[in-house]
Backbone as a ProteinNet text record, in pm:
[ID]
protein_1_A
[PRIMARY]
MNINLTLLMQAIGFGLFIWFTAKFIWPPLMRAVETRQKQIAEGLQAGEQGRQSLVSAERRIADMIAEARTKAGEIVATGEKFKAETMDRAKVEAAAERDRIIAAAKAEAQQEYQAAREQLRNQVADLAVAGAAKILQREIDPRAHAELLDSIRREL
[TERTIARY]
3303.2	3317.9	3175.1	3157.6	3036.8	3049	2953.7	2961.6	2943	2863.9	2813.8	2937	2997.8	3125.9	3242.9	3248.3	3348.2	3310.9	3179.2	3135.9	3150.5	3139.4	3133.8	3277.8	3376.6	3529.2	3579.5	3525.9	3569.1	3529.2	3407	3328.5	3417.1	3450.7	3527.6	3694.4	3730.8	3885	3847.4	3744.8	3743.2	3696.6	3624.6	3624.4	3744.8	3829.2	3957.4	4039	4057.1	4100.5	4093	3953.6	3890.4	3957.2	3945.2	3960.6	4102.2	4218.1	4371.7	4380.9	4312.2	4349.1	4294.7	4188.1	4135.5	4221.6	4264.9	4350.4	4483.2	4556.5	4715.5	4739.8	4677.3	4719.1	4645.2	4512.2	4449.4	4495.5	4543.7	4546.8	4676.3	4808.2	4923.3	4910.7	4824.1	4784.2	4721.5	4615.8	4564.3	4631.2	4720.8	4805	4895.7	4979.5	5044.6	4967.4	4833.1	4759.7	4730.7	4695.1	4666.5	4803.9	4905.1	5029.9	5064.6	5048	5041.5	4952	4827.9	4711.8	4788.2	4837.9	4885.8	4999.9	5084	5201.6	5147.3	5082.9	5014.9	4955.8	4858.2	4774.7	4888.1	5011.1	5079	5171.9	5194.3	5253	5175.5	5042.7	4979.4	4944.1	4946.7	4944	5051.6	5193.3	5302.8	5339.2	5281.3	5282.6	5174.4	5080.6	4984.8	5056.4	5116.2	5185	5306.8	5373.1	5477.4	5442.1	5309.8	5259.9	5230.2	5151	5107.6	5241.3	5325	5473.6	5538.7	5520.8	5580.3	5485	5368.9	5284.8	5309.4	5322.4	5373.3	5507.4	5590.2	5732.5	5731.6	5650.4	5656.3	5596.6	5486.1	5412.4	5523.9	5608.2	5719	5812.8	5857.8	5974.8	5910.7	5751.6	5729.3	5734.1	5678.2	5683.5	5819.7	5925.1	6075.4	6102.5	6078.4	6123.2	6051.2	5916.5	5866.8	5909.3	5950.8	6011.4	6178.5	6239	6370.7	6347.8	6258.8	6245.7	6217.7	6135.5	6088.5	6203.7	6285.8	6408.2	6506.4	6522.6	6613.9	6563.6	6447	6386.5	6405.5	6390.9	6422.2	6564.2	6646.5	6809.6	6838.3	6772.6	6791.9	6756.4	6639.5	6571.6	6677.2	6717.6	6801.3	6921.1	6978.9	7106.3	7094.5	6965	6946	6938.3	6835.7	6839	6961.5	7051.8	7179.7	7278.1	7261.9	7346.2	7275.5	7153.9	7109.4	7138.9	7136.2	7168.6	7329	7407.8	7533.6	7580.3	7513.3	7525.3	7485.8	7373	7323.5	7424.6	7465.2	7586.8	7700.7	7752.7	7857.8	7818.7	7720.7	7702.2	7703.1	7641.2	7641.3	7789.4	7855.2	7984.5	8069.8	8063.5	8135.3	8112	7965.3	7924.3	7996.3	7980.4	8044.8	8192.8	8267.5	8409.9	8439.1	8358.8	8364.1	8328.1	8225.6	8220.6	8337.5	8385.6	8510	8614.9	8656.3	8771.3	8756.1	8628.6	8589.8	8616.3	8551.8	8586.2	8734	8817.3	8952.6	9014.7	8980.6	9050.9	9016.2	8884.8	8840.2	8910.2	8931.7	8975.3	9137.2	9199.4	9343.7	9368.7	9271.4	9274.8	9251.9	9165.6	9124	9252.3	9310.2	9449.6	9564.2	9591.6	9645.3	9630.5	9511.4	9461.3	9495	9462.1	9494.2	9639.3	9705.7	9866	9919.9	9862.7	9912.5	9896.5	9753.3	9724	9829.5	9824.4	9905.5	10059.8	10105.3	10241.5	10235.7	10140.1	10131.6	10109.7	10020.4	10016.3	10160.7	10228.1	10363.6	10466.8	10448.9	10546.4	10491.2	10367.8	10329.7	10359.3	10335.6	10382.6	10546.9	10627.4	10747.4	10784.9	10725	10750.9	10696.4	10594.5	10536.3	10639.7	10691.1	10802	10930.9	10973.2	11089.8	11050.9	10945.1	10912.4	10909.3	10856	10844.9	10991	11070	11204.8	11307.4	11280.9	11354.7	11289.1	11159.5	11104.5	11146.1	11156	11193.1	11358.8	11425.5	11544.8	11610.1	11550	11590.9	11540.4	11599.1	11548.3	11455.7	11355.1	11238.2	11264.3	11254.1	11271.6	11151.6	11143.3	11021.3	10974.2	11036.2	11002	10906.3	10987.2	10914.7	10769.4	10753.2	10662	10574	10568.8	10508.9	10368.1	10310.8	10157	10134.8	10186.9	10174.3	10174	10263	10285.9	10172	10123.2	10001.6	9883.3	9857	9753	9737.9	9876.4	9876.3	9838.6	9892.9	9867.4	9716.4	9660.6	9498.3	9424.5	9464.2	9400.6	9419.2	9536.1	9542.4	9463
-4609.7	-4457.1	-4414.5	-4329.4	-4248.9	-4116.1	-4100	-4000	-3881	-3872.7	-3731	-3702.2	-3796.2	-3753.9	-3683.3	-3767.8	-3703.7	-3573.7	-3534.9	-3410.2	-3306.2	-3344.2	-3262	-3213.9	-3325.8	-3311.6	-3218.1	-3257.4	-3139.1	-3011.3	-3007.9	-2868.6	-2781.7	-2863.6	-2806.4	-2739.2	-2850.2	-2823.9	-2715.1	-2698.9	-2589.6	-2486.2	-2461.5	-2360.4	-2292.8	-2400.9	-2375.7	-2303.1	-2349.5	-2313.8	-2153.1	-2133.8	-2010.9	-1912.9	-1943.6	-1871	-1857.2	-1913.4	-1922.4	-1835.8	-1850.9	-1771	-1612.4	-1612.2	-1464	-1389.4	-1497.1	-1434.9	-1397.3	-1502.4	-1497	-1440.3	-1487.6	-1481.1	-1363.6	-1341.5	-1228.9	-1102.1	-1054	-913.7	-884.4	-944.9	-900.4	-918.2	-1011.2	-1005	-871.1	-831.8	-723	-589.3	-584.8	-490.4	-474.4	-592.5	-574.7	-512.1	-569.3	-516.5	-392	-310.6	-175.3	-96.6	-152.1	-77.6	-73.9	-207.7	-178.8	-86.4	-79.7	20.7	165.7	173.2	322.6	354.8	258.6	292	318.1	226.8	269.8	388.9	429.2	569.4	664.8	642.1	771	788.6	656.5	658.8	723.4	703.3	771.9	928.8	955	1096.8	1166	1086.7	1173	1171.9	1078.1	1082	1192.4	1222.5	1319.4	1469.3	1471.1	1605.1	1627	1511.9	1533.5	1573.9	1532.3	1572.4	1713.2	1741.6	1888.2	1991.7	1941.5	2025.5	2029.7	1928.9	1947.4	2032	2024	2119.6	2275.3	2276.7	2421.9	2461.4	2377.5	2404.8	2435.1	2375.4	2397.8	2534.2	2571.4	2706.4	2823.3	2807.8	2881.6	2902	2786.3	2779.8	2860.6	2848	2910.2	3067.5	3127.5	3241.5	3327.9	3246.7	3266	3298.4	3191.5	3211.1	3362.8	3357.9	3447.7	3610.8	3589.5	3718.4	3739.2	3620.4	3639.5	3705.8	3659.1	3693.7	3873.5	3870.9	4031.9	4107.2	4064.7	4128.5	4157.9	4048	4043.2	4152.4	4131.6	4249.7	4380.5	4402.1	4537	4557.3	4464	4486.1	4542	4448.5	4475	4627	4658.9	4770.2	4876.7	4858	4970.4	4990	4855.1	4883.7	4963.6	4927.9	4988.9	5125.5	5203.6	5321.5	5385.8	5314.5	5369	5392.6	5270.6	5318.5	5395.7	5434.7	5553.3	5673.2	5691.1	5803.8	5831.4	5739.8	5737.3	5787.1	5724.8	5764.2	5916.5	5975.2	6106.4	6175.2	6159.7	6235.9	6242.4	6136.6	6144.2	6229.7	6232	6306.7	6451.7	6490.3	6616.9	6680.4	6585.7	6619.6	6645.4	6564.7	6553.5	6694.5	6727.3	6832.2	6971.5	6968.3	7079.8	7077.4	6968	6968.6	7021.8	6959.1	6995.4	7171.7	7210.6	7357	7426.3	7394.5	7457.9	7446.9	7341.1	7331.3	7423.5	7452.6	7542.9	7687	7700.3	7842.9	7871.6	7762.4	7808.6	7849.1	7756.7	7764.6	7890.9	7927.4	8057.5	8162.4	8155.8	8261.6	8279.9	8163	8173.1	8214.3	8171.9	8226.5	8382.7	8423.7	8581.2	8641.7	8590.3	8654.7	8669.3	8523.6	8525.8	8639	8637.4	8734.3	8893.3	8917.8	9045	9068.3	8972.8	8983.5	9016.5	8933.6	8929.1	9093.1	9138.8	9257.2	9359.3	9367.1	9455.6	9481.5	9330.3	9343.3	9393	9361.7	9420.4	9579.8	9633.3	9772.7	9840	9761.1	9823.6	9815.6	9697.7	9711.4	9798.3	9827.3	9912.3	10068.8	10071.6	10211	10235.7	10145.8	10154.1	10171.3	10104.8	10115.6	10263.7	10308.3	10447	10565.3	10533.9	10631.4	10609.4	10510.1	10473.5	10548	10529.9	10584.9	10753.7	10794	10953.1	10991.9	10908.5	10982.8	10973.8	10870.1	10906.4	11008	11030.1	11129.7	11260	11272.5	11418.5	11400.3	11321.5	11309	11325.4	11318.9	11344.4	11234.6	11205.4	11135.8	11198.3	11107.2	11135.8	11088.3	11175.8	11131.2	11052.7	10926.4	10865.1	10907.4	10972.9	11011.4	11143	11223	11358.7	11320.3	11222.3	11211.7	11082.5	11032.7	10922.5	10927.1	11056.7	11077.3	11073.4	11111.9	11095.5	10943.4	10859.7	10715.1	10654.4	10672.4	10623.1	10654.7	10763.7	10783.3	10704.3	10698.6	10619.1	10477.2	10421.7	10279.3	10245.6	10352.1	10338.5	10365.9	10416.7	10441.9	10317.2	10219.4	10108.4	10007.2
11014.1	11033.9	10994.6	11086.6	11060.8	10992.9	10874	10791	10868.2	10976.7	11040.8	11114.9	11171.1	11272.1	11160.2	11056.1	10935.7	10892.4	10888	10825.5	10939.1	11062.4	11166.8	11195.8	11177	11195.2	11088.5	10979.6	10857.7	10867.5	10923.6	10952.4	11064	11151.7	11268.9	11213.4	11127	11064.2	10989.6	10902.9	10823.1	10897.2	10992.3	11090	11159.4	11206	11255	11143.4	11031.7	10913.5	10872.6	10870.9	10846.2	10952.3	11095.2	11197.6	11189.4	11193.8	11153.5	11063.6	10928.7	10830.5	10846.4	10926.7	10943.3	11044.6	11132.9	11250.7	11216.4	11158.3	11115.7	10992.7	10888.3	10748.2	10670.2	10702.1	10644.4	10660.2	10803.3	10823.2	10746.2	10767.1	10701.5	10547.7	10487.6	10337.8	10300.9	10395.8	10355	10376.1	10476.3	10487.3	10363.3	10324.8	10206.3	10097.1	10057.3	9961.3	9964.1	10078.8	10124.8	10102.8	10139.9	10113.1	9954.3	9897.6	9749.5	9672.8	9735.1	9668.8	9701	9817.2	9841.8	9752	9755	9669.9	9502.5	9459.1	9328.1	9318.9	9431.1	9410.4	9418.2	9505.3	9509.3	9401.3	9324.3	9193.4	9073.7	9091.5	8982.2	9016	9155.3	9191.2	9143.1	9190	9130.5	8969.7	8919.5	8775.7	8721	8783.1	8739.3	8767.3	8887	8934.1	8837	8796.1	8702.4	8560.5	8505.7	8411.5	8419.8	8516.1	8535.3	8530	8596.8	8622.7	8473.8	8403.4	8266	8170.5	8204.2	8125.4	8165.9	8305.2	8353	8297.1	8314.2	8268.5	8117.9	8052.7	7908.3	7863.3	7954.9	7936.9	7979.6	8098.4	8147	8022.8	7972.7	7861.6	7745	7698.1	7591.8	7624.4	7752.1	7779.5	7802.1	7835.9	7837.7	7702.9	7606.9	7478	7407.6	7431.4	7364.8	7436.6	7566.9	7634.5	7568.9	7567.1	7489.3	7352.8	7269.6	7133.5	7137.9	7245.4	7240.2	7273.3	7374.2	7417.8	7292.5	7233.8	7118.7	7007.1	6977.8	6880.8	6927.1	7050.2	7105.4	7088.8	7137.8	7125.6	6979.2	6878.8	6731.4	6686.8	6742.5	6719.5	6775.5	6882.7	6954.1	6894	6840.8	6750.2	6632.3	6565.8	6447.3	6461.7	6561	6598.6	6629.2	6712	6745.4	6625.8	6525.6	6402.8	6314.1	6302.9	6241.6	6292.2	6433.1	6498.3	6488.9	6482.5	6492.1	6315.4	6221.4	6094	6074.5	6122.9	6120.3	6178.1	6309.6	6367	6310.1	6205.5	6159.6	6024.3	5982.7	5821.8	5895.2	5999.8	6050.2	6078.8	6136	6175	6043.5	5936.8	5828.2	5764.4	5777.5	5696.9	5763.6	5896.4	5963.1	5927.1	5927.3	5906.4	5759.9	5676.4	5532.8	5523.7	5585.4	5592.4	5662.7	5780.9	5832.4	5734.1	5667.2	5571.2	5451	5405.5	5303.6	5352.8	5470.4	5525.5	5534.6	5585.2	5638.3	5485.4	5387.6	5266.6	5193.3	5210.3	5147.9	5194.1	5359.8	5434.4	5402.4	5391.5	5334.1	5185.7	5100.5	4981.6	4950.7	5051.7	5066.7	5100.9	5214.8	5277.7	5160.5	5099.3	4989	4875.7	4826.3	4741.3	4805.3	4903.9	4952.1	4957.4	5013.1	5041.3	4869.1	4777.5	4621.1	4584.6	4605.2	4576.9	4638.7	4782.8	4825	4772	4754.6	4678.6	4543.4	4477.8	4335.5	4350.3	4430.9	4449	4490.9	4574	4601.8	4472	4401.9	4316.6	4207.3	4161.6	4076.1	4130	4237.5	4320.9	4290.7	4321.3	4302.8	4127.2	4058.9	3926.7	3880.5	3918.1	3917.5	3956.2	4065.1	4134.6	4055.7	4002.2	3919.7	3780	3740.3	3606.3	3604.6	3723.6	3742.2	3780.3	3843.7	3852	3707.4	3656.5	3496.1	3418.3	3433.8	3364.8	3411.1	3522.6	3605.8	3598.4	3561.8	3567.3	3714	3796.8	3932.5	4033.4	4154.4	4240.5	4326.9	4346	4435.9	4592.4	4665.7	4815.6	4874.8	4866.2	4940.4	5066	5149.6	5282.2	5257.8	5179.7	5156.5	5072.9	5007.2	4926.1	4943.6	5088.2	5135	5135.5	5145.6	5128.7	5000.2	4910.1	4756	4708.7	4764.2	4732	4795.7	4904.1	4992.3	4886.8	4854	4751.1	4641.6	4577.9	4437.5	4480.4	4581.7	4627.4	4656.9	4708.8	4740.3	4601.9	4517.6	4377.3	4301.5	4326.1	4256.2	4302.9
[MASK]
++++++++++++++++++++++++++++++++++++++++++++++++++++++++++++++++++++++++++++++++++++++++++++++++++++++++++++++++++++++++++++++++++++++++++++++++++++++++++++

């Protein structure tokens, strides 16, 4: 055995192995590596987009919460204002009703006073006529002396 021939055969075998590997094994292996690299890059990119989406969603949520708090404050303020207006309106209406009731009671009292006064005048006039009749020992004709009775009533 010749060492040169052995080395030459090993070199040819090694060359064929390299050619075979470069032709049939290396391209599918590189495609698999590139595919995996693309998947990893897409995964990283999707993770970064997810993180950015999360940050923007958190901002939107914070904005929505602030807006909801503002609206809630406005609603509470509107409710307080409505309550105050309703209370003021009720107070005004109650005062008006009180004044109306007092005025009606005063008017009714005045009417009753006038009616009682008129009744008292009539009674006094009747008593005066009765007294005069007894004094004069004769009957006084109320029709004939109506003017006299009216003047007595007015004076009382």
